[in-house]
N, C-alpha and C positions, 0 to 999 in steps of 0.2 A: 865263904859267904856268897861269893859270886855264883858258884856252881849250884848252891842250894836254892838261891832265888831264881836262877835260870830254870832249874828243875821244876820249881813251883809254877813258873810261867808256862812251861810245857804242859804240866798237869792241868792248869787252868784252861789252856787252849784245847786240849783233848776233851775235857769235861764240857766246855762250851760247844764244841763240835757235836758231841753226843746229844747234848740238850737240844741243839738246833735240829738235829735229825729226828729226834722224838717228836718235837713240836711240828716239824714239817710233815711227818707221816700222819699226824692227827689234825692237820689243817682243815677246819670246816667252817670257821666263823671269824669274825673280826677280832675277837679276844685272842685267838691263837695267832692271828696275823700280827697284832701288835706285840705279842710276846716273842714271836719269831723275829720280828723286826729288831727288838731290843737285844735278843740273844745273839743274832747275827752281827749286829753293830758292835757288841761287846767282843765277839770273837775276832773281828777285824782289828779292833783296838788292841787287844792282847797279843795277837799275832804280830801286829806292827811293832809293839813294844819289845817283843822277843828280838826282832830284827834290829831295833835300836840298841839293845844290850849287846848284840853281837857285832855292831858296826865298828869299823876300824878307821874310817875316814869321815870327815865332815860331810862330804857329798853323800856317802852311804847312810849316814845318820839322818840327814835331811830327807832323803828319799823314804826311809823307814818311818820317819815322823809324819810325813804327808800321807803315807799308807795307813798309819795308825789313826790319823784324823778322819779317814774315810769312814771309820766306825764311830770314833769318839764324838763326832759332830752330831750324831743321831741318838746316842744312848739315852740321855735324859728325856728327850722328846718322846721316844718310843715308850719308856717306862711311865711317863705322864699319861699318854694315851691308853696304855694298858691298864693303869690304875683306875682311870675314869670308866673304862669299859667294864672292868670287873665290878665296879660300884654302880653300874648301870646309869652312868651320867653321860648324856649325849653331848659330844663336842661338835658344833656345826662344821660341815664340810668346808665352808669358806675359810673358817679360822685355821683348819688343818692345812689347807692349801697355802695360806699366807705364811704359816710357820715353816712349811717345807721350803718355800721360796727363800725365806730369811736364812735358813740353815744352809741352803745351797749357795747363796751369795757369800755367807761366811766361809764356807769350805773353799770357794773359788779364791778368796783372799788368802786362805791358808796355803793353797797351792802356789800362790805367787808372792809369798811374804818376803822373798829376797829382793823384790823390785819396789817395795813400798814399806812404810812403817805403820800401817794400819793395824796389823795383827802382832808382829814381832819387830823389834829393832835392836841394834847392837848385839847381834848373835855371835856366839863363839862356842867352842867345844873343848873340854878338858879330858884327856885320856890318861891322866896321872894316877887315878885310883882304880878300884875294882870295876867301876862302871864308867862309861863315858857320860860326862855331865854337860848338859846343854844349858849355857848361860844366855839369857835374853832379857830384854825389857818389854813388858807387855804394852801393846798399843790399845787404842780406844775400842776397836772391834773385839779384841780379846776380852776387854771388860764387859762389853755388851753380851758376849757369849756366856761369860761366867754368871752375869745377872740373870740371863734366860734360864740357865741351869738351876739357879737358886729358886726362881719362881716355879719352875716345873716340879722341883722337889717339894716345895711347900704345899702346892696345890694337890699333888698326887698323894702325899702322905696324909694331908688333912682329910681328903676324900675317903681314904682307906680307914682312918681312925673313926670318922663319923659313921661310916657304914658298919664298922665293928661294934660301935656302941649301940647302934639301932638293931643290929642283927640278933635274933633269938635262937637260931639253930646252931647247935654245938659244932657240927662239922664245918659249917660255913664260917663260924667265928674263928676256928682253928686255922682254916685256910687264909683268912684275912690277916690273922695275927702273923702267920709265917711270911706272907708277902710284905707286911709292914716291917717285920724283923729283917728280911733280906734287903729291903730298900734302906732301912735305918743303918745297917752295917755299911752299905755302900756310901750312904751320906756321911757317916762318921769318918770314914777314911778320906772322902772327898774334902770335908772340912779340914781335917788334919793336913792334907796336902796344900790347901789354900793358906793355912796359917804357918806352915813350915818355912822358916827363913832360909834354910839350906835344902835344896831339892836334889839330893844325890840319887835317890831312888823314888820312883812314882808309886807311893803307897796306895793310891786308888786301885792299883792292880790287885793288891791283897783283898781290898773290899769287894772287887768284882768276883774274886775267886770264892770268898766266903758266901757272898750272895748267891753264887751259882750252886753251892752245896745246899743252901737252905731251899732254893727253888726246886732242886732235885727232890728234896723231902716232900715239898708241896705236891709235886707232880706224882710221885710214886706212892706216897703214904696217904695223902689226903685228896687225891683225885682232882687236882687243880685243873687239868686239861679236860677231864671227863665232864666236869661241870654238871654232874647228875642232879644235884639239888637245885642249881640255877635253872636247868632245863625243866625240872619237875615243877618248880615254883612258877615258871613262866607259863607252863601248860595250864596249871590250876588258875593262875591269876588272869591270864589273857585269853587262852585258846579254848578252854573247856566250856561246858555249859555253866549255868548259874549255880553256885555252890554257897550254902549257908551252914555254918557250924554252930551248934547250940550246946552249951555245957549241961551237966546234970541238974543244975539249978534253974535251967530254962533261959539263961541269958545268952544272947548272941555274942560269940567270941571272935567270929571271923566270917567274912563274906568276900567273894572275889569280884573282879571288875564287871563281868557279865551280869552278876546278880545285882550289883548297884545300879547298872543301867536299866535293868528290868524293874527294879523296885527302889527308886530314889529315896523312898521313905525309910529305908534301912538305916539311914544316917540319923533320922529324927525319931522314928517309931519302929524300931526293929522287932519288938515283940508282936506288934499288930501285923507286920508282914508275915512273921512265922505262923501266927494263928490262921492267916488267910491261906498260906501254903498247906498247912496241916489240915485245914478244913476241906480243901480240894482233894487231898489224898484220901481223907476219911470217906468222902462221898464218891470217890472214883471219878472225879471230874478232871478235865484238862484246864489249863490256864491260858487265856488269850490276851496277849499284850501287843499293841501296835500291829495288829494283823498277823502276828505269829502265834502258833499254838505250841504250848509246852506241856509236857507230861511230868508232873511232880513225883519224886520218889523220896522215901524216908529210909535211912539205914542207921544201924547202931555204929557209933564211932568207937571202935575197939582197938586196943593196943596191948599185945601180949595177954589177951584174954580179959583185960579190964576195960569196962565201959567208961568213956570220958564224955559221953553225951550223944547227940543225934546229929546226923548229917543230912541236909535236905538238898536235893539236886533237881534242877529244872532242865529237862532234856528237850531240846528243840525238835518237835515232831511234826513241824509244819509240812514238810515235803511228804512225809508218810501219810498225813491226813489228806493232803491234796490228792495224792495218788489213790487213796481209798475212795475219796469223793468222786474222782474221775471214773474209777472202776464201777462204783455204785451207780453213777449216772449212765454209764454204758450198759450195765446190767439192767437197770430200770427201763432204759429205752428198748432193750431187747425183749424184756418181759411185756412191755406195753405196746409194742409195735408189731403189726402184721407183716411178716417177711415178704409176702407175695406182692402186696400193693404199696408198702411203705407207709400206709396210714396207721393211726393208732388202732389197736384192736379193742375188743369189748371191755377188757380191764382198763385200758387207757381211756376209753369213752366214759367209764364210771367216774374217773377222777377229773379229766380235763373238761368234760361237758359241764360239770357242776362249777368248776373254776371259771370257765368262760361265761357261763350264765351270771355268776356273781360280779365279774368284771364289767359286763355290759350293764347290769343293774346299777352298779356303782357309778358308771360313766353317764347314766341316764340316757342310754341309747335304746333303739329298738333291737329286738333279737330276730335275726334271720335264721330259720331252721328248715331243713329239708330232708325228709326220709326218702331214700332212693332204693330201688330194687332192680337188679339186672333182669332183662327180659330174655328168655330163651336159653338160659344156661344149661338146662337139662337136655334140650335139643342138641346143643353144641357138643356136650359130653357124649351123648348117645351116638351121634353121627360122625364126629370128628375126633373123639377121644378126649381124655381128661387133660392131656397136655395142651390141647387147643382151648379147652375150657379155662385152664389157668391163664393162657395167653389172653383170652377174651376178657377175663377179669382185670388183667394188667392194662389192657388197652382202654377199658372203661375207666379204670383208676386214673389214667393219664388225662382222659377227657374231664373227669371231675376236678383233677388238680389244676388244669388250665382254666377252669371256671371260677376258681376261688379268688376272692378279693383279699386284699391285705388284712391280716388278722383272722381270716377264716380258718377253720380246722375241719378236716374230713376224717371220719372214722369208718372202719369196716366192722360193722356191728354184728354181722353173721356171715354165712357162706357167700351169698350174693346180695347182701343187704349193706347199705351205706347210710351214714348220717352226716349232714353238712351243717355247720353252725358258724355264725359270725355276727358281729355288731353292725348296725346300720344307723346312719344319722338321718334317714328319711324313711317314710312308709310308702307313699304313693309310687307305684310303678316298680317296686323292688322285685315282686314275684314275676312280673312280665319281663323285666330285664334279665332275670336268671333264666327264665324259660327260653327266651330268644337266644341267649348265649349258649346254653347247653345244647339246644337243637342244632345250632350252627356248628358247634364242635363235633357233635355226633355225625352230622352229615359229612363234614370234612374228614373225619376218621374213616368212615366207611368208603369214601371215595379214594383215599390215598393209601390205606393200610394194605390193600390187596388181599383181604381175607375172604375165604369161601363162605362166610356167614356174616350176618349183620350184627354189629354191636349196638345194643339199644338198652334203654332203661325206662322205668316209670318212676315218677317223683312227685312230691307234693310240697312246693315251696310255701312257706308261711312267714310273714313279718308282723311282729306284734310288739307294742310297747309293754314293758314289764311293770308289774305292780309289786313283786316280791312276795306274793302270797304263797302259802304252803303248796307244794306239788305243782307249781306253775310250769316248771320245765317238763315234767311228765305229761301234763295236759297238752302242752304245745307239740310234743313229740307224737302224741296220740292223734292230734288234729292233723298234723302233717302226714302221718301214716294213713289216715282215712282218705286224704286227697290222693296220695300215691296209689292206694288200692282202687279208687275210682278210675284213675288213669289207666291202670293195668287192665281193668275190665274192658276199657274202651279200645285197647290196642290188641290186635290179633298177633301177639308177640310170639306165640308158640309155632307159627307157621313160617317156614323159611324157603 
């Protein structure tokens, strides 16, 4: 009998060691951490008990007992934490720290039980039978530890049973059932040990061994450590885009957390939400919610070739659309901007001149408008080359740019033609102010640029209050163009 039980203990230790190694190799999350914690604590407990069975003196037995308690003290705590983690119940870190401190204090009292009566009292050892039998009287701390174990067992098993009842997936239910069975076996032998009047052999060791076998089945047969379903559920429920599942009758059967955040009405008016999503898909529209843009998609919900309904997915495409908008803005700018001067080109003028006109009309301001034409560009091209002609245009553009007031826009409307527009809150003196400013800038440019030719232009500034009548902008441009032409005739611009 002694040899058989000792052999079972050895088998249990080897099995626990293998189980610890498997868990350690796949250690990726808190669930595995708690399971490893429980298995390693059980390994230390069983190994210590082997040493107890082989002890020949009281001193050797006490040493083995203390070694066994280095694991025993943590087993039920670890299984409690594992059970709650498996059921996705969060235990506050403060509570965990407090429990660890309590267990550490209890173990310190176990290590020193010869010097007080808080854990054991009146200890003795009988070597008369097959096993060394340890006689003792339990102290108050031993009772506290037993109570803690009972509380852990009740809470852990209750959480597992509740999760099992609520769970609908077959594989997950089997896994939960096996974990419940493993813990129940260990609890059964734990209770038998507590109720046994004569404790010749610690039968909780048999419970640990049977529990280990069941856990092996959970690990290898039903993917306890892989947690594929848990991971998949977490991805669908928490990390993926919004998902809504509708059965063949059109009723909403499932929606994940992102979908509920996007559409709180799913809880009260699910069919209305589905119709809204379906309508967006039908018209090829995106869905904008709280500044984010979502692309809705509809798919058949198929399993083994059979349709079980429709699956609606809301894909967050905000960054994609932002990138497209940015690229479109850059492309639009390139299409509407003259690369030589940096001003809007003729296409840009067609759009922005009308927009600026309407803005000035809306603000009830006067419109400043000035057609300008470079003087002597042909002379520069013929005598100094087209590169200098381009430079002359750039230099003139810088003069025009420096003349602009806040809100003004300059356009390059042709080869050497420009248009300047802007709103003014006053009429009197606006043309004179522009003329003085532009002449000053032209003079400064010709004095400092060191060019072998003169940068000059003719222009026709006009400031008018707007009425909003049809073709008013075109009429003002013609008026300014006429003034520019009169100036050009008065300047001997072609001679340098």
